[in-house]
DSSP file (Angstrom, degrees, kcal/mol; ACC not computed):
  #  RESIDUE AA STRUCTURE BP1 BP2  ACC     N-H-->O    O-->H-N    N-H-->O    O-->H-N    TCO  KAPPA ALPHA  PHI   PSI    X-CA   Y-CA   Z-CA
    1    1 A M              0   0    0      0, 0.0     2,-0.4     0, 0.0     0, 0.0   0.000 360.0 360.0 360.0 128.2   37.9  -48.3  -37.1
    2    2 A E        -     0   0    0      9,-0.0     2,-0.3    11,-0.0    11,-0.1  -0.718 360.0-177.7 -94.8 138.6   36.9  -48.1  -33.4
    3    3 A S        -     0   0    0      9,-0.4     9,-2.6    -2,-0.4     2,-0.3  -0.922  13.8-140.0-133.0 162.3   36.1  -44.7  -31.7
    4    4 A N  B     -A   11   0A   0     -2,-0.3     7,-0.2     7,-0.2     6,-0.1  -0.857  33.1 -89.9-122.8 153.5   35.2  -43.7  -28.2
    5    5 A C     >  -     0   0    0      5,-3.1     4,-1.2    -2,-0.3    15,-0.2  -0.404  31.3-135.8 -59.8 131.1   32.7  -41.2  -26.8
    6    6 A L  T  4 S+     0   0    0     13,-2.5    -1,-0.1     1,-0.1    14,-0.1   0.743 100.0  38.1 -64.1 -22.9   34.3  -37.7  -26.4
    7    7 A H  T  4 S+     0   0    0     12,-0.3    -1,-0.1     3,-0.1    13,-0.1   0.923 132.7  14.1 -94.6 -55.1   32.8  -37.3  -22.9
    8    8 A C  T  4 S-     0   0    0      2,-0.1    -2,-0.1     0, 0.0    12,-0.1   0.627  90.3-125.4-102.2 -15.4   32.8  -40.7  -21.1
    9    9 A G     <  +     0   0    0     -4,-1.2    -3,-0.1     1,-0.2     3,-0.1   0.493  54.4 151.2  85.6   1.5   35.2  -42.7  -23.3
   10   10 A E        -     0   0    0     -6,-0.1    -5,-3.1     1,-0.1    -1,-0.2  -0.321  56.9 -95.2 -66.1 151.1   32.8  -45.6  -23.9
   11   11 A K  B     -A    4   0A   0     -7,-0.2     2,-0.4     1,-0.1    -7,-0.2  -0.477  42.7-130.3 -67.1 135.2   33.2  -47.5  -27.1
   12   12 A L        -     0   0    0     -9,-2.6    -9,-0.4    -2,-0.2     2,-0.4  -0.715  19.8-165.0 -94.6 137.3   30.8  -46.2  -29.7
   13   13 A L        +     0   0    0     -2,-0.4     2,-0.4     8,-0.1   -11,-0.0  -0.904  52.8  24.7-116.1 146.9   28.5  -48.5  -31.7
   14   14 A G  S    S+     0   0    0     -2,-0.4    -2,-0.0     4,-0.0     4,-0.0  -0.858  97.9  37.0 110.4-138.2   26.7  -47.5  -34.9
   15   15 A R    >   -     0   0    0     -2,-0.4     3,-0.9     1,-0.1    -3,-0.0  -0.132  69.5-129.1 -57.3 149.4   27.6  -44.8  -37.4
   16   16 A S  T 3  S+     0   0    0      1,-0.2    -1,-0.1   -14,-0.0    -4,-0.0   0.716 106.9  50.6 -75.9 -20.0   31.3  -44.2  -38.2
   17   17 A D  T 3  S+     0   0    0    -14,-0.0    -1,-0.2     2,-0.0     2,-0.1   0.276  79.8 129.1-100.8  11.7   31.1  -40.5  -37.6
   18   18 A K    <   +     0   0    0     -3,-0.9    -6,-0.1     1,-0.1     3,-0.1  -0.423  31.6 179.9 -65.0 137.3   29.3  -40.8  -34.2
   19   19 A K        +     0   0    0      1,-0.2   -13,-2.5    -2,-0.1     2,-0.3   0.630  61.7  41.1-113.1 -22.2   31.0  -38.8  -31.4
   20   20 A F        -     0   0    0    -15,-0.2    -1,-0.2   -14,-0.1     3,-0.1  -0.944  64.7-138.9-132.0 149.3   28.9  -39.4  -28.3
   21   21 A C  S    S-     0   0    0     -2,-0.3     2,-0.3     1,-0.1    -1,-0.1   0.786  84.9  -9.4 -79.8 -24.8   27.2  -42.5  -26.9
   22   22 A N  S  > S-     0   0    0      1,-0.1     4,-2.0     0, 0.0    -1,-0.1  -0.956  75.5 -91.2-159.0 176.2   24.0  -40.6  -26.0
   23   23 A D  H  > S+     0   0    0     -2,-0.3     4,-2.9     1,-0.2     5,-0.2   0.842 119.2  58.1 -63.5 -34.9   22.4  -37.2  -25.6
   24   24 A S  H  > S+     0   0    0      2,-0.2     4,-2.7     1,-0.2    -1,-0.2   0.928 107.5  46.0 -63.5 -45.6   23.4  -36.9  -22.0
   25   25 A C  H  > S+     0   0    0      2,-0.2     4,-2.5     1,-0.2    -1,-0.2   0.911 113.1  50.9 -63.6 -41.5   27.1  -37.3  -22.9
   26   26 A R  H  X S+     0   0    0     -4,-2.0     4,-2.1     2,-0.2     5,-0.2   0.943 112.9  45.0 -60.6 -48.5   26.7  -34.8  -25.8
   27   27 A N  H  X S+     0   0    0     -4,-2.9     4,-2.3     1,-0.2    -2,-0.2   0.915 113.5  49.4 -62.3 -44.3   25.1  -32.2  -23.6
   28   28 A N  H  X S+     0   0    0     -4,-2.7     4,-2.1    -5,-0.2    -1,-0.2   0.896 110.2  51.9 -62.6 -40.3   27.5  -32.7  -20.7
   29   29 A Y  H  X S+     0   0    0     -4,-2.5     4,-1.6    -5,-0.2    -2,-0.2   0.933 113.3  42.3 -59.8 -49.3   30.5  -32.3  -23.1
   30   30 A H  H  X S+     0   0    0     -4,-2.1     4,-1.9     1,-0.2    -1,-0.2   0.827 111.6  56.3 -71.2 -32.8   29.2  -29.1  -24.6
   31   31 A H  H  X S+     0   0    0     -4,-2.3     4,-0.9    -5,-0.2    -1,-0.2   0.927 106.7  49.5 -62.3 -44.0   28.2  -27.7  -21.2
   32   32 A Q  H  < S+     0   0    0     -4,-2.1     3,-0.4     1,-0.2     4,-0.3   0.881 110.8  50.9 -65.7 -37.4   31.8  -28.2  -19.9
   33   33 A L  H  < S+     0   0    0     -4,-1.6     4,-0.2     1,-0.2    -1,-0.2   0.875 121.3  31.9 -66.4 -37.2   33.2  -26.4  -23.0
   34   34 A N  H  X S+     0   0    0     -4,-1.9     4,-2.7     1,-0.1     5,-0.2   0.358  87.0 105.8-103.1   5.4   30.9  -23.4  -22.6
   35   35 A H  H  X S+     0   0    0     -4,-0.9     4,-2.3    -3,-0.4     5,-0.2   0.901  82.6  44.2 -55.9 -50.3   30.5  -23.3  -18.8
   36   36 A E  H  > S+     0   0    0     -4,-0.3     4,-2.1     1,-0.2    -1,-0.2   0.898 115.7  47.2 -65.8 -41.6   32.8  -20.3  -18.2
   37   37 A Q  H  > S+     0   0    0     -4,-0.2     4,-2.3     2,-0.2    -1,-0.2   0.893 111.5  51.5 -66.8 -38.5   31.4  -18.2  -21.1
   38   38 A I  H  X S+     0   0    0     -4,-2.7     4,-2.5     1,-0.2    -2,-0.2   0.917 110.2  49.3 -63.5 -43.9   27.8  -19.0  -20.0
   39   39 A N  H  X S+     0   0    0     -4,-2.3     4,-2.6    -5,-0.2    -2,-0.2   0.894 110.1  50.8 -61.3 -42.4   28.5  -17.9  -16.4
   40   40 A L  H  X S+     0   0    0     -4,-2.1     4,-2.2     2,-0.2    -2,-0.2   0.938 113.3  44.8 -62.6 -47.6   30.1  -14.6  -17.6
   41   41 A I  H  X S+     0   0    0     -4,-2.3     4,-2.6     1,-0.2    -2,-0.2   0.902 113.0  51.5 -65.0 -41.2   27.1  -13.8  -19.9
   42   42 A R  H  X S+     0   0    0     -4,-2.5     4,-2.1     2,-0.2    -1,-0.2   0.915 110.4  48.6 -61.6 -43.6   24.7  -14.8  -17.1
   43   43 A N  H  X S+     0   0    0     -4,-2.6     4,-2.0     2,-0.2    -2,-0.2   0.911 112.7  47.4 -64.3 -42.3   26.4  -12.5  -14.6
   44   44 A I  H  X S+     0   0    0     -4,-2.2     4,-2.6     1,-0.2     5,-0.2   0.939 111.5  50.7 -65.0 -45.5   26.5   -9.6  -16.9
   45   45 A N  H  X S+     0   0    0     -4,-2.6     4,-2.6     1,-0.2    -1,-0.2   0.883 108.7  52.7 -57.4 -39.5   22.8  -10.1  -17.8
   46   46 A N  H  X S+     0   0    0     -4,-2.1     4,-2.4     2,-0.2    -1,-0.2   0.905 109.9  48.1 -64.6 -41.4   21.9  -10.2  -14.1
   47   47 A I  H  X S+     0   0    0     -4,-2.0     4,-2.7     2,-0.2    30,-0.2   0.921 112.0  48.8 -64.3 -44.0   23.8   -6.9  -13.5
   48   48 A L  H  X S+     0   0    0     -4,-2.6     4,-2.7     2,-0.2     5,-0.2   0.906 111.2  50.0 -63.1 -41.4   22.0   -5.2  -16.5
   49   49 A K  H  X S+     0   0    0     -4,-2.6     4,-2.5    -5,-0.2    -2,-0.2   0.927 112.3  48.0 -61.5 -44.7   18.6   -6.5  -15.2
   50   50 A R  H  X S+     0   0    0     -4,-2.4     4,-2.5     2,-0.2    -2,-0.2   0.922 111.4  50.0 -61.1 -45.9   19.3   -5.1  -11.8
   51   51 A N  H  X S+     0   0    0     -4,-2.7     4,-2.4     2,-0.2    -2,-0.2   0.927 112.2  47.0 -59.0 -46.9   20.4   -1.8  -13.2
   52   52 A R  H  X S+     0   0    0     -4,-2.7     4,-2.7     1,-0.2    -1,-0.2   0.918 111.4  51.6 -61.2 -43.5   17.3   -1.5  -15.3
   53   53 A H  H  X S+     0   0    0     -4,-2.5     4,-2.5    -5,-0.2    -1,-0.2   0.920 110.2  49.2 -59.8 -42.7   15.1   -2.4  -12.4
   54   54 A I  H  X S+     0   0    0     -4,-2.5     4,-2.1     1,-0.2    -2,-0.2   0.938 112.8  46.5 -64.6 -45.5   16.7    0.2  -10.2
   55   55 A L  H  X S+     0   0    0     -4,-2.4     4,-1.0     1,-0.2    -1,-0.2   0.896 113.2  50.0 -63.7 -38.4   16.3    2.9  -12.9
   56   56 A T  H  < S+     0   0    0     -4,-2.7     3,-0.3     2,-0.2    -1,-0.2   0.890 108.3  53.1 -66.2 -40.2   12.6    1.8  -13.4
   57   57 A T  H  < S+     0   0    0     -4,-2.5    -2,-0.2     1,-0.2    -1,-0.2   0.912 115.1  40.1 -61.5 -44.3   11.9    2.0   -9.7
   58   58 A F  H  < S+     0   0    0     -4,-2.1    -1,-0.2     1,-0.2    -2,-0.2   0.626 120.4  46.9 -80.1 -11.5   13.3    5.6   -9.4
   59   59 A N     <  +     0   0    0     -4,-1.0     3,-0.5    -3,-0.3    -1,-0.2  -0.475  58.1 144.7-130.6  61.4   11.7    6.6  -12.7
   60   60 A P  S    S+     0   0    0      0, 0.0    -1,-0.1     0, 0.0    -2,-0.1   0.801  78.5  46.4 -69.7 -27.2    8.0    5.4  -12.9
   61   61 A E  S    S-     0   0    0      2,-0.2    52,-0.1    -3,-0.1     3,-0.1   0.542 117.0-104.1 -95.8  -6.3    6.8    8.5  -14.8
   62   62 A G  S    S+     0   0    0     -3,-0.5    51,-1.0    -6,-0.1     2,-0.3   0.208  98.9  58.1 105.1 -14.5    9.5    8.7  -17.4
   63   63 A K  E     +B  112   0B   0     49,-0.2     2,-0.3     2,-0.0    -2,-0.2  -0.976  60.0 140.6-147.5 134.5   11.5   11.6  -15.9
   64   64 A A  E     -B  111   0B   0     47,-1.6    47,-3.4    -2,-0.3     2,-0.4  -0.979  38.0-127.4-161.8 166.4   13.2   11.9  -12.5
   65   65 A I  E     +B  110   0B   0     -2,-0.3     2,-0.3    45,-0.2    45,-0.2  -0.997  31.0 166.3-125.7 130.9   16.2   13.2  -10.6
   66   66 A V  E     -B  109   0B   0     43,-2.4    43,-3.3    -2,-0.4     2,-0.2  -0.916  31.7-114.5-136.0 164.2   18.2   11.1   -8.2
   67   67 A T  E  >  -B  108   0B   0     -2,-0.3     4,-1.7    41,-0.3    41,-0.2  -0.598  27.3-116.2 -94.7 161.3   21.6   11.3   -6.5
   68   68 A R  H  > S+     0   0    0     39,-2.5     4,-2.7     1,-0.2     5,-0.2   0.905 116.6  55.3 -57.9 -42.3   24.5    9.0   -7.2
   69   69 A Q  H  > S+     0   0    0     38,-0.3     4,-2.6     1,-0.2    -1,-0.2   0.866 102.3  55.2 -66.0 -35.3   24.3    7.7   -3.6
   70   70 A Q  H  > S+     0   0    0      2,-0.2     4,-0.9     1,-0.2    -1,-0.2   0.918 112.0  44.3 -61.3 -42.8   20.6    6.7   -4.0
   71   71 A L  H ><>S+     0   0    0     -4,-1.7     5,-2.3     1,-0.2     3,-0.6   0.929 114.3  48.7 -67.4 -44.0   21.5    4.6   -7.0
   72   72 A L  H ><5S+     0   0    0     -4,-2.7     3,-1.3     1,-0.2    -2,-0.2   0.877 105.0  58.9 -63.6 -39.0   24.6    3.1   -5.3
   73   73 A N  H 3<5S+     0   0    0     -4,-2.6    -1,-0.2     1,-0.3    -2,-0.2   0.785 105.8  49.6 -61.7 -27.8   22.6    2.3   -2.2
   74   74 A Q  T <<5S-     0   0    0     -4,-0.9    -1,-0.3    -3,-0.6    -2,-0.2   0.517 126.7-100.4 -88.8  -7.5   20.2    0.1   -4.4
   75   75 A G  T < 5 +     0   0    0     -3,-1.3    -3,-0.2    -4,-0.4    -2,-0.1   0.641  59.9 168.7  99.9  17.4   23.2   -1.7   -5.9
   76   76 A F      < -     0   0    0     -5,-2.3     2,-0.6    -6,-0.1    -1,-0.2  -0.390  23.3-150.6 -66.0 140.0   23.5    0.1   -9.2
   77   77 A N    >   -     0   0    0    -30,-0.2     3,-1.3     3,-0.2   -26,-0.1  -0.944   6.9-165.0-117.0 109.1   26.7   -0.6  -11.2
   78   78 A F  T 3  S+     0   0    0     -2,-0.6    -1,-0.1     1,-0.2    -2,-0.0   0.602  82.1  70.8 -72.7  -9.0   27.7    2.3  -13.4
   79   79 A K  T 3  S+     0   0    0      1,-0.1     2,-0.5     2,-0.0    -1,-0.2   0.705  90.6  68.1 -78.2 -19.2   30.2    0.1  -15.4
   80   80 A Y    <   +     0   0    0     -3,-1.3     2,-0.3   -33,-0.1    -3,-0.2  -0.906  56.3 132.1-114.9 122.8   27.3   -1.8  -17.1
   81   81 A F        -     0   0    0     -2,-0.5    15,-0.3     1,-0.0     3,-0.1  -0.938  47.9-132.2-153.4 167.9   25.0   -0.2  -19.7
   82   82 A T  S    S-     0   0    0     13,-2.9     2,-0.3     1,-0.3    14,-0.2   0.705  78.6  -0.6-105.2 -20.4   23.7   -1.2  -23.1
   83   83 A S  E     -C   95   0B   0     12,-1.7    12,-3.3     2,-0.0     2,-0.4  -0.993  54.1-136.0-162.4 162.9   24.2    1.9  -25.1
   84   84 A I  E     -C   94   0B   0     -2,-0.3     2,-0.4    10,-0.2    10,-0.2  -0.971  13.0-166.8-123.7 138.8   25.3    5.6  -25.2
   85   85 A Y  E     -C   93   0B   0      8,-2.8     8,-3.5    -2,-0.4     2,-0.5  -0.992   3.5-164.7-126.2 123.4   23.5    8.5  -26.8
   86   86 A T  E     -C   92   0B   0     -2,-0.4     6,-0.2     6,-0.2    -2,-0.0  -0.935  13.9-143.1-110.2 126.9   25.3   11.8  -27.2
   87   87 A T    >   -     0   0    0      4,-2.8     3,-1.7    -2,-0.5    -2,-0.0  -0.236  29.8-100.2 -79.0 171.1   23.2   14.9  -28.0
   88   88 A R  T 3  S+     0   0    0      1,-0.3    -1,-0.1     2,-0.1    -2,-0.0   0.824 125.1  54.7 -61.8 -30.6   24.1   17.7  -30.4
   89   89 A D  T 3  S-     0   0    0      2,-0.1    -1,-0.3     1,-0.0    -2,-0.1   0.132 123.9-105.0 -93.0  23.4   25.1   19.8  -27.4
   90   90 A A    <   +     0   0    0     -3,-1.7     2,-0.4     1,-0.2    -2,-0.1   0.650  69.1 147.1  68.7  22.7   27.5   17.1  -26.2
   91   91 A R        -     0   0    0     11,-0.0    -4,-2.8     1,-0.0     2,-0.6  -0.768  38.9-143.0 -86.1 135.6   25.4   15.7  -23.3
   92   92 A T  E     -C   86   0B   0     -2,-0.4    11,-0.5    -6,-0.2     2,-0.4  -0.879  13.6-167.7-107.4 115.2   26.0   11.9  -22.9
   93   93 A Y  E     -CD  85 102B   0     -8,-3.5    -8,-2.8    -2,-0.6     2,-0.5  -0.824   8.6-152.2 -96.0 137.7   23.1    9.7  -21.9
   94   94 A Y  E     -CD  84 101B   0      7,-2.5     7,-2.1    -2,-0.4     2,-0.4  -0.946  15.8-158.4-108.3 131.1   23.8    6.1  -20.8
   95   95 A F  E     -CD  83 100B   0    -12,-3.3   -13,-2.9    -2,-0.5   -12,-1.7  -0.884  23.1-164.0-115.2 142.8   21.0    3.6  -21.4
   96   96 A V  E >  S- D   0  99B   0      3,-3.6     3,-1.9    -2,-0.4     2,-0.6  -0.897  78.9 -61.1-114.5  94.0   20.2    0.3  -19.9
   97   97 A Y  T 3  S-     0   0    0     -2,-0.6    17,-0.0     1,-0.3   -15,-0.0  -0.543 122.5 -12.4  59.6-111.1   17.8   -0.9  -22.5
   98   98 A D  T 3  S+     0   0    0     -2,-0.6    16,-2.8    -3,-0.1     2,-0.5   0.513 121.6  86.0 -97.2  -4.7   15.0    1.7  -22.5
   99   99 A Q  E <   -DE  96 113B   0     -3,-1.9    -3,-3.6    14,-0.2     2,-0.3  -0.838  59.3-178.2-100.5 128.2   16.0    3.4  -19.2
  100  100 A G  E     -DE  95 112B   0     12,-3.1    12,-2.2    -2,-0.5     2,-0.3  -0.806  14.6-161.5-124.9 165.6   18.6    6.1  -19.4
  101  101 A Y  E     -DE  94 111B   0     -7,-2.1    -7,-2.5    -2,-0.3     2,-0.4  -0.996   2.5-161.6-145.6 148.3   20.5    8.5  -17.1
  102  102 A L  E     -DE  93 110B   0      8,-2.0     8,-2.8    -2,-0.3     2,-0.3  -0.997  25.3-123.3-131.1 124.7   22.5   11.7  -17.6
  103  103 A A  E     + E   0 109B   0    -11,-0.5     6,-0.2    -2,-0.4     2,-0.2  -0.526  38.5 173.7 -67.3 126.3   25.0   13.1  -15.1
  104  104 A I  E  >  - E   0 108B   0      4,-3.0     4,-0.8    -2,-0.3     3,-0.4  -0.605  39.0 -49.3-122.7-173.1   24.0   16.6  -14.0
  105  105 A E  T >4 S+     0   0    0     -2,-0.2     3,-0.9     1,-0.2    -1,-0.2  -0.054 112.7  21.6 -62.2 158.6   25.5   18.9  -11.4
  106  106 A N  T 34 S-     0   0    0      1,-0.2    -1,-0.2    -3,-0.1     3,-0.1   0.832 129.3 -62.0  55.5  42.2   26.2   18.0   -7.7
  107  107 A D  T 34 S+     0   0    0     -3,-0.4   -39,-2.5     1,-0.2   -38,-0.3   0.842 102.3 133.2  58.5  34.9   26.5   14.2   -8.3
  108  108 A R  E <<  -BE  67 104B   0     -3,-0.9    -4,-3.0    -4,-0.8     2,-0.4  -0.770  43.0-147.6-114.5 162.9   22.9   14.0   -9.4
  109  109 A F  E     -BE  66 103B   0    -43,-3.3   -43,-2.4    -2,-0.3     2,-0.6  -0.990   9.2-139.7-133.9 136.5   21.4   12.2  -12.4
  110  110 A A  E     -BE  65 102B   0     -8,-2.8    -8,-2.0    -2,-0.4     2,-0.4  -0.856  24.2-150.3 -92.0 125.9   18.4   12.9  -14.6
  111  111 A L  E     +BE  64 101B   0    -47,-3.4   -47,-1.6    -2,-0.6     2,-0.3  -0.784  19.8 175.5 -97.7 139.0   16.6    9.7  -15.4
  112  112 A V  E     -BE  63 100B   0    -12,-2.2   -12,-3.1    -2,-0.4     2,-0.4  -0.922  23.2-138.8-137.1 162.4   14.7    9.4  -18.7
  113  113 A M  E     - E   0  99B   0    -51,-1.0     2,-0.7    -2,-0.3   -14,-0.2  -0.995   8.5-154.2-125.3 130.3   12.9    6.7  -20.5
  114  114 A N    >   -     0   0    0    -16,-2.8     3,-0.9    -2,-0.4    -2,-0.0  -0.901   8.8-175.1-103.9 108.0   13.2    6.1  -24.3
  115  115 A E  T 3  S+     0   0    0     -2,-0.7    -1,-0.1     1,-0.2   -17,-0.0   0.603  78.4  67.9 -79.3 -10.4   10.1    4.5  -25.6
  116  116 A N  T 3         0   0    0      1,-0.2    -1,-0.2   -18,-0.1   -18,-0.0   0.546 360.0 360.0 -85.6  -5.6   11.5    4.2  -29.1
  117  117 A R    <         0   0    0     -3,-0.9    -1,-0.2   -19,-0.1    -2,-0.1   0.438 360.0 360.0 -85.4 360.0   14.1    1.6  -27.9
């Protein structure tokens, strides 16, 4: 039974269950299958890294207060975070890995660092 490479279509020689003619064709085939997913994940990871960097820049000592506008001016994206922590008194902290923020009055945020994360 004759079979062809799934990527380039070349005739395959050797094992009967062989799907690709070489490693390059195998890699290219799988890259094309996963390209969109890989880009989505890469873009989200870049946003998360940027958000964490911004929080770290404003919060070198572990506790700080900043305004929403200060964060936005640096490119912070409030839609992306890694976890949420709600306290017993119903305050909600949003974390980007170990860096967190809590909305407080007058469009300001308390920045915190969780060393246990």
